DSSP file (Angstrom, degrees, kcal/mol; ACC not computed):
  #  RESIDUE AA STRUCTURE BP1 BP2  ACC     N-H-->O    O-->H-N    N-H-->O    O-->H-N    TCO  KAPPA ALPHA  PHI   PSI    X-CA   Y-CA   Z-CA
    1    1 A M              0   0    0      0, 0.0     5,-0.1     0, 0.0    20,-0.0   0.000 360.0 360.0 360.0 134.7   18.3   10.0   -3.4
    2    2 A P    >   -     0   0    0      0, 0.0     3,-2.1     0, 0.0     4,-0.4  -0.307 360.0-119.1 -63.5 144.0   20.0   13.3   -4.2
    3    3 A E  G >  S+     0   0    0      1,-0.3     3,-1.3     2,-0.2     4,-0.4   0.755 106.9  69.0 -53.3 -34.0   21.4   15.0   -1.0
    4    4 A I  G 3  S+     0   0    0      1,-0.3    -1,-0.3     2,-0.1     3,-0.2   0.704 101.6  45.9 -62.6 -22.7   19.2   18.1   -1.5
    5    5 A Y  G X  S+     0   0    0     -3,-2.1     3,-2.0     1,-0.1    -1,-0.3   0.517  82.1 101.4 -98.0  -6.5   16.1   16.1   -0.8
    6    6 A K  T <  S+     0   0    0     -3,-1.3    -1,-0.1    -4,-0.4    -2,-0.1   0.817  93.3  28.8 -47.1 -41.7   17.4   14.3    2.4
    7    7 A H  T 3  S+     0   0    0     -4,-0.4    -1,-0.3    -3,-0.2     2,-0.3  -0.033 102.9 100.2-117.2  31.8   15.6   16.5    4.9
    8    8 A K  S <  S-     0   0    0     -3,-2.0     2,-0.8    70,-0.0    69,-0.2  -0.774  78.6-108.3-112.2 160.6   12.6   17.6    2.9
    9    9 A K  E     -a   77   0A   0     67,-1.1    69,-3.2    -2,-0.3     2,-0.6  -0.794  36.3-147.6 -86.0 113.5    9.0   16.5    2.8
   10   10 A L  E     -a   78   0A   0     -2,-0.8    16,-2.8    14,-0.4    17,-2.0  -0.746  14.2-166.6 -91.1 120.2    8.7   14.6   -0.4
   11   11 A V  E     -ab  79  27A   0     67,-3.5    69,-3.2    -2,-0.6     2,-0.4  -0.907  10.4-146.0-112.9 114.8    5.2   15.0   -1.9
   12   12 A R  E     +ab  80  28A   0     15,-2.8    17,-2.6    -2,-0.6    20,-0.2  -0.630  27.8 162.4 -81.3 129.8    4.1   12.8   -4.7
   13   13 A I        +     0   0    0     67,-2.1     2,-0.3    -2,-0.4    -1,-0.1   0.108  48.7  95.7-127.8  15.8    1.8   14.4   -7.2
   14   14 A S  S    S-     0   0    0     66,-0.3    19,-0.1     2,-0.2    15,-0.1  -0.752  74.8-127.8-112.7 158.5    2.2   11.9  -10.0
   15   15 A Q  S    S+     0   0    0     -2,-0.3     2,-0.2    19,-0.1    -1,-0.1   0.940  98.0  37.2 -60.9 -49.8    0.3    8.8  -11.2
   16   16 A G        -     0   0    0     -3,-0.1    -2,-0.2     0, 0.0    66,-0.1  -0.588  66.9-162.1-101.9 161.8    3.5    6.7  -11.2
   17   17 A V        -     0   0    0     -2,-0.2     5,-0.1    64,-0.1    -5,-0.0  -0.905  24.8-116.7-145.4 122.6    6.5    6.7   -8.9
   18   18 A P    >>  -     0   0    0      0, 0.0     3,-1.8     0, 0.0     4,-1.3  -0.240  24.3-124.4 -53.6 136.4   10.0    5.2   -9.6
   19   19 A G  H 3> S+     0   0    0      1,-0.3     4,-0.5     2,-0.2     3,-0.1   0.814 105.1  68.1 -50.1 -35.0   11.0    2.3   -7.3
   20   20 A F  H 34 S+     0   0    0      1,-0.2    -1,-0.3     2,-0.1     0, 0.0   0.680 114.2  25.3 -66.0 -17.4   14.2    4.2   -6.2
   21   21 A I  H X> S+     0   0    0     -3,-1.8     3,-2.4     2,-0.1     4,-0.7   0.543  92.4 100.2-120.7 -13.0   12.3    6.8   -4.4
   22   22 A K  H >< S+     0   0    0     -4,-1.3     3,-0.9     1,-0.3    -2,-0.1   0.817  84.4  49.6 -40.5 -48.7    9.0    5.1   -3.4
   23   23 A S  T 3< S+     0   0    0     -4,-0.5    -1,-0.3     1,-0.2    -2,-0.1   0.667 106.8  57.4 -76.6 -12.6   10.0    4.3    0.1
   24   24 A D  T <4 S+     0   0    0     -3,-2.4   -14,-0.4   -15,-0.0    -1,-0.2   0.584  75.7 115.6 -90.7 -11.0   11.1    8.0    0.7
   25   25 A I    <<  -     0   0    0     -3,-0.9   -14,-0.2    -4,-0.7     3,-0.1  -0.302  40.1-176.4 -63.0 139.7    7.7    9.6   -0.2
   26   26 A N        +     0   0    0    -16,-2.8     2,-0.3     1,-0.4   -15,-0.2   0.701  67.9  18.8-106.9 -27.7    6.2   11.4    2.9
   27   27 A L  E     -b   11   0A   0    -17,-2.0   -15,-2.8     2,-0.0     2,-0.4  -0.992  58.3-158.4-149.6 134.5    2.9   12.5    1.3
   28   28 A T  E     -b   12   0A   0     -2,-0.3   -15,-0.2   -17,-0.2     3,-0.1  -0.945   4.5-169.2-114.8 133.9    0.8   11.5   -1.7
   29   29 A L    >   +     0   0    0    -17,-2.6     3,-2.0    -2,-0.4     4,-0.3  -0.753   9.1 174.8-121.9  85.8   -1.8   13.9   -3.1
   30   30 A P  G >  S+     0   0    0      0, 0.0     3,-1.3     0, 0.0    -1,-0.1   0.723  73.1  73.9 -65.4 -20.3   -3.9   12.0   -5.6
   31   31 A E  G 3  S+     0   0    0      1,-0.2   -18,-0.1    -3,-0.1    -2,-0.0   0.664  98.2  47.8 -68.3 -11.6   -6.1   15.0   -6.1
   32   32 A L  G <  S+     0   0    0     -3,-2.0    -1,-0.2   -20,-0.2   -19,-0.1   0.407  83.9 116.2-102.1   0.3   -3.2   16.6   -8.1
   33   33 A F  S <  S-     0   0    0     -3,-1.3   -19,-0.2    -4,-0.3     3,-0.0  -0.465  70.2-124.2 -65.8 137.7   -2.6   13.5  -10.2
   34   34 A P        -     0   0    0      0, 0.0   -19,-0.1     0, 0.0    -2,-0.1  -0.669  36.7 -99.1 -78.7 140.0   -3.3   14.3  -13.9
   35   35 A P    >>  -     0   0    0      0, 0.0     4,-1.9     0, 0.0     3,-0.5  -0.277  26.5-124.8 -55.9 139.7   -5.9   11.7  -15.3
   36   36 A W  H 3> S+     0   0    0      1,-0.2     4,-3.1     2,-0.2     5,-0.3   0.906 110.3  58.4 -57.4 -40.8   -4.3    8.9  -17.3
   37   37 A P  H 3> S+     0   0    0      0, 0.0     4,-1.9     0, 0.0    -1,-0.2   0.894 107.6  46.8 -56.8 -37.4   -6.5    9.6  -20.3
   38   38 A L  H <> S+     0   0    0     -3,-0.5     4,-1.8     2,-0.2    -2,-0.2   0.882 111.9  51.1 -66.6 -42.5   -5.1   13.2  -20.4
   39   39 A I  H  X S+     0   0    0     -4,-1.9     4,-2.9     2,-0.2     5,-0.2   0.940 111.7  46.5 -60.8 -49.8   -1.6   11.9  -20.0
   40   40 A K  H  X S+     0   0    0     -4,-3.1     4,-2.4     1,-0.2     6,-0.3   0.887 109.6  53.8 -61.2 -39.9   -2.0    9.4  -22.9
   41   41 A R  H  <>S+     0   0    0     -4,-1.9     5,-1.9    -5,-0.3     6,-1.1   0.899 113.4  43.8 -63.7 -40.3   -3.6   12.1  -25.1
   42   42 A F  H ><5S+     0   0    0     -4,-1.8     3,-1.9     4,-0.2    -2,-0.2   0.959 114.7  47.7 -73.2 -50.9   -0.6   14.4  -24.6
   43   43 A K  H 3<5S+     0   0    0     -4,-2.9    -2,-0.2     1,-0.3    -1,-0.2   0.824 110.2  52.7 -62.5 -28.9    2.0   11.6  -25.0
   44   44 A N  T 3<5S-     0   0    0     -4,-2.4    -1,-0.3    -5,-0.2    -2,-0.2   0.397 115.8-116.3 -84.4   4.8    0.4   10.3  -28.1
   45   45 A G  T < 5S+     0   0    0     -3,-1.9    -3,-0.2     2,-0.2    -2,-0.1   0.585  79.2 126.0  73.7  13.2    0.5   13.8  -29.6
   46   46 A E  S   <S+     0   0    0     -5,-1.9     2,-0.3    -6,-0.3    -4,-0.2   0.819  77.1  25.0 -71.6 -30.7   -3.2   14.2  -29.8
   47   47 A I  S    S-     0   0    0     -6,-1.1    -2,-0.2    -9,-0.1     2,-0.1  -0.913  81.3-119.0-133.3 157.6   -3.1   17.5  -27.8
   48   48 A S     >  -     0   0    0     -2,-0.3     4,-2.5     1,-0.1     5,-0.1  -0.370  34.0-105.8 -86.3 169.8   -0.5   20.2  -27.3
   49   49 A F  H  > S+     0   0    0      1,-0.2     4,-2.2     2,-0.2     5,-0.1   0.795 122.4  58.0 -68.0 -27.0    0.9   21.1  -23.9
   50   50 A E  H  > S+     0   0    0      2,-0.2     4,-1.9     1,-0.2    -1,-0.2   0.910 110.8  42.4 -66.6 -41.3   -1.1   24.3  -24.0
   51   51 A E  H  > S+     0   0    0      2,-0.2     4,-2.8     1,-0.2     5,-0.2   0.916 112.1  54.9 -70.4 -41.6   -4.4   22.2  -24.4
   52   52 A Y  H  X S+     0   0    0     -4,-2.5     4,-2.4     1,-0.2    -2,-0.2   0.901 109.9  46.4 -56.5 -44.4   -3.1   19.7  -21.8
   53   53 A T  H  X S+     0   0    0     -4,-2.2     4,-2.4     2,-0.2    -1,-0.2   0.897 111.4  52.1 -67.0 -41.4   -2.6   22.7  -19.3
   54   54 A R  H  X S+     0   0    0     -4,-1.9     4,-2.4     2,-0.2    -2,-0.2   0.935 114.0  42.2 -62.7 -50.5   -6.1   24.0  -20.1
   55   55 A I  H  X S+     0   0    0     -4,-2.8     4,-3.3     2,-0.2     5,-0.3   0.907 113.0  52.4 -66.5 -41.6   -7.7   20.7  -19.5
   56   56 A Y  H  X>S+     0   0    0     -4,-2.4     4,-2.1    -5,-0.2     5,-1.2   0.936 112.1  46.4 -61.6 -48.9   -5.7   19.9  -16.3
   57   57 A I  H  <>S+     0   0    0     -4,-2.4     5,-3.0     3,-0.2     6,-0.2   0.930 117.9  42.3 -57.6 -48.0   -6.6   23.3  -14.8
   58   58 A H  H  <5S+     0   0    0     -4,-2.4    -2,-0.2     1,-0.2    -1,-0.2   0.947 123.9  35.0 -67.6 -49.1  -10.3   22.9  -15.7
   59   59 A D  H  <5S+     0   0    0     -4,-3.3    -1,-0.2    -5,-0.2    -2,-0.2   0.659 135.1  13.7 -87.6 -14.7  -10.7   19.3  -14.8
   60   60 A V  T ><5S+     0   0    0     -4,-2.1     3,-1.2    -5,-0.3    -3,-0.2   0.703 125.4  38.0-119.8 -67.2   -8.3   19.1  -11.8
   61   61 A L  G > <S+     0   0    0     -5,-1.2     3,-2.0     1,-0.3    -3,-0.2   0.827 106.5  62.8 -73.1 -32.6   -7.2   22.4  -10.2
   62   62 A D  G 3 <S+     0   0    0     -5,-3.0    -1,-0.3    -6,-0.3    -4,-0.1   0.724 102.4  53.8 -63.1 -17.9  -10.4   24.3  -10.6
   63   63 A K  G <  S+     0   0    0     -3,-1.2     2,-0.3    -6,-0.2    -1,-0.3   0.419 103.2  71.6 -95.3   2.3  -12.0   21.8   -8.3
   64   64 A L  S <  S-     0   0    0     -3,-2.0     3,-0.1    -4,-0.1    -4,-0.0  -0.768  76.4-125.9-118.5 161.2   -9.4   22.3   -5.5
   65   65 A D    >>  -     0   0    0     -2,-0.3     4,-1.7     1,-0.1     3,-0.6  -0.921  13.2-152.6-105.1 121.2   -8.5   25.0   -3.0
   66   66 A P  H 3> S+     0   0    0      0, 0.0     4,-2.5     0, 0.0     5,-0.2   0.875  96.7  56.7 -62.8 -37.3   -4.8   26.0   -3.3
   67   67 A D  H 3> S+     0   0    0      1,-0.2     4,-2.0     2,-0.2     5,-0.1   0.865 106.1  50.7 -61.8 -35.6   -4.7   27.1    0.4
   68   68 A R  H <> S+     0   0    0     -3,-0.6     4,-1.7     2,-0.2    -1,-0.2   0.847 109.6  50.1 -68.7 -39.9   -5.9   23.6    1.4
   69   69 A I  H  X S+     0   0    0     -4,-1.7     4,-2.9     2,-0.2     5,-0.2   0.935 110.6  50.5 -68.2 -46.9   -3.1   22.0   -0.7
   70   70 A V  H  X S+     0   0    0     -4,-2.5     4,-3.0     1,-0.2    -2,-0.2   0.903 108.5  52.2 -56.8 -41.2   -0.5   24.3    0.9
   71   71 A E  H  < S+     0   0    0     -4,-2.0    -1,-0.2     1,-0.2    -2,-0.2   0.844 110.9  47.3 -64.5 -34.7   -1.9   23.3    4.3
   72   72 A K  H  < S+     0   0    0     -4,-1.7    -2,-0.2    -3,-0.1    -1,-0.2   0.914 116.5  43.0 -73.1 -41.9   -1.5   19.6    3.5
   73   73 A V  H  < S-     0   0    0     -4,-2.9    -2,-0.2    -5,-0.1    -3,-0.2   0.936  94.1-170.7 -67.3 -45.5    2.0   19.9    2.2
   74   74 A G    ><  -     0   0    0     -4,-3.0     3,-1.2    -5,-0.2     2,-0.2  -0.116  39.4 -25.5  80.5-178.8    3.2   22.2    4.9
   75   75 A D  T 3  S+     0   0    0      1,-0.2   -66,-0.1    -4,-0.1    -4,-0.0  -0.407 127.7  15.4 -68.2 134.4    6.5   24.2    5.0
   76   76 A G  T 3  S+     0   0    0      1,-0.2   -67,-1.1    -2,-0.2    -1,-0.2   0.618  82.7 158.2  85.5  10.9    9.5   22.7    3.0
   77   77 A G  E <   -a    9   0A   0     -3,-1.2     2,-0.5   -69,-0.2    -1,-0.2  -0.424  29.4-153.7 -72.3 144.9    7.4   20.3    0.8
   78   78 A V  E     -a   10   0A   0    -69,-3.2   -67,-3.5    -2,-0.1     2,-0.4  -0.974  10.9-143.3-120.0 114.1    9.0   19.2   -2.5
   79   79 A M  E     -a   11   0A   0     -2,-0.5     2,-0.4   -69,-0.2   -67,-0.2  -0.685  22.0-156.0 -77.8 130.2    6.4   18.2   -5.1
   80   80 A L  E     +a   12   0A   0    -69,-3.2   -67,-2.1    -2,-0.4   -66,-0.3  -0.900  27.9 147.7-116.3 135.2    7.7   15.3   -7.1
   81   81 A C        -     0   0    0     -2,-0.4   -64,-0.1   -69,-0.1     6,-0.0  -0.931  35.8-139.3-150.8 172.6    6.8   14.0  -10.6
   82   82 A Y        +     0   0    0     -2,-0.3     2,-0.1   -66,-0.1   -65,-0.0  -0.003  50.9 131.2-131.4  26.1    9.1   12.3  -13.1
   83   83 A C        -     0   0    0      1,-0.1     4,-0.1     2,-0.1    -2,-0.1  -0.367  49.1-135.6 -75.8 167.2    8.2   13.8  -16.4
   84   84 A Q  S    S-     0   0    0      2,-0.3    -1,-0.1    -2,-0.1     3,-0.0   0.747  73.2 -16.2 -87.2-102.5   10.8   15.1  -18.7
   85   85 A R  S    S+     0   0    0      1,-0.1     2,-0.4     2,-0.0    -2,-0.1   0.886 130.0  43.9 -78.2 -41.8   10.4   18.4  -20.4
   86   86 A Y  S    S+     0   0    0      3,-0.0     2,-0.3     4,-0.0    -2,-0.3  -0.888  72.4 165.1-110.1 136.9    6.7   19.1  -20.0
   87   87 A C    >>  -     0   0    0     -2,-0.4     3,-0.7    -4,-0.1     4,-0.7  -0.999  46.8-133.7-154.2 141.9    5.1   18.4  -16.5
   88   88 A H  H 3> S+     0   0    0     -2,-0.3     4,-2.9     1,-0.2     5,-0.2   0.683 100.6  79.1 -67.6 -17.5    2.0   19.2  -14.6
   89   89 A R  H 3> S+     0   0    0      1,-0.2     4,-2.5     2,-0.2    -1,-0.2   0.905  91.5  51.2 -57.8 -44.5    4.3   20.1  -11.7
   90   90 A F  H <> S+     0   0    0     -3,-0.7     4,-2.2     2,-0.2    -1,-0.2   0.877 109.9  49.6 -62.5 -36.6    4.9   23.5  -13.4
   91   91 A I  H  X S+     0   0    0     -4,-0.7     4,-2.6     2,-0.2    -2,-0.2   0.941 111.8  48.4 -62.3 -48.2    1.2   24.0  -13.7
   92   92 A V  H  X S+     0   0    0     -4,-2.9     4,-2.7     1,-0.2    -2,-0.2   0.886 110.0  51.8 -61.7 -40.5    0.7   23.2  -10.1
   93   93 A S  H  X S+     0   0    0     -4,-2.5     4,-2.6     2,-0.2    11,-0.3   0.950 112.5  45.4 -66.1 -49.6    3.5   25.5   -9.1
   94   94 A A  H  X S+     0   0    0     -4,-2.2     4,-2.9     1,-0.2     5,-0.3   0.925 111.9  52.3 -57.2 -46.8    2.0   28.5  -11.0
   95   95 A W  H  X S+     0   0    0     -4,-2.6     4,-2.8     1,-0.2    -1,-0.2   0.909 111.0  45.8 -61.5 -45.1   -1.4   27.7   -9.7
   96   96 A L  H  X>S+     0   0    0     -4,-2.7     4,-2.7     2,-0.2     5,-0.7   0.941 111.4  54.1 -66.3 -42.3   -0.2   27.8   -6.1
   97   97 A N  H  X5S+     0   0    0     -4,-2.6     4,-1.5     1,-0.2    -2,-0.2   0.935 115.7  37.5 -57.4 -46.7    1.8   31.0   -6.7
   98   98 A V  H  <5S+     0   0    0     -4,-2.9    -1,-0.2     1,-0.2    -2,-0.2   0.908 120.9  46.2 -68.2 -43.0   -1.3   32.8   -8.0
   99   99 A G  H  <5S+     0   0    0     -4,-2.8    -2,-0.2    -5,-0.3    -1,-0.2   0.765 131.2  15.1 -78.0 -22.4   -3.7   31.2   -5.5
  100  100 A T  H  <5S-     0   0    0     -4,-2.7    -3,-0.2    -5,-0.2    -1,-0.2   0.581  91.0-121.9-125.6 -14.7   -1.7   31.7   -2.4
  101  101 A G     << +     0   0    0     -4,-1.5     2,-0.4    -5,-0.7    -4,-0.2   0.465  64.9 140.9  77.6   3.6    1.1   34.2   -3.1
  102  102 A I        -     0   0    0     -6,-0.7     2,-1.2     1,-0.1    -1,-0.3  -0.618  56.2-126.3 -79.5 135.2    3.6   31.6   -2.1
  103  103 A D        -     0   0    0     -2,-0.4     2,-0.5    -3,-0.1    -9,-0.1  -0.648  26.3-167.1 -87.6 103.3    6.7   31.5   -4.3
  104  104 A C        -     0   0    0     -2,-1.2     2,-0.3   -11,-0.3    -7,-0.1  -0.758  10.2-169.3 -87.5 127.2    7.1   27.9   -5.5
  105  105 A V        -     0   0    0     -2,-0.5     2,-0.4     2,-0.0    -2,-0.0  -0.821  22.2-111.2-119.4 157.7   10.5   27.4   -7.0
  106  106 A E        -     0   0    0     -2,-0.3     2,-0.6   -28,-0.0   -28,-0.0  -0.690  21.9-162.8 -83.9 134.2   12.0   24.5   -9.1
  107  107 A V              0   0    0     -2,-0.4    -2,-0.0     1,-0.1     0, 0.0  -0.971 360.0 360.0-118.2 112.8   14.7   22.4   -7.5
  108  108 A I              0   0    0     -2,-0.6    -1,-0.1     0, 0.0    -2,-0.0   0.408 360.0 360.0-105.1 360.0   16.5   20.5  -10.2
């Protein structure tokens, strides 16, 4: 695991998780997982990332309270997902920024 994560609360927000980090996860938030059918539609090229974003917000985030998510994650949480270029982690980060005023930043 990269040194930068050693003393952070690692929060899984993805359907899958690589074996190399599985034992280091501190918290899993399945309520933020994108549904598999949505992931498959995007990966198969059936929908754009813009459409994926719209559906994810409508079907997942609109049903949640951002303050409650922040409460669960706590201070210093690092949301983990393993996508490449396009990722719902960016959508969640923006949603938390708008919904709570907390500045979520990317750690690469």
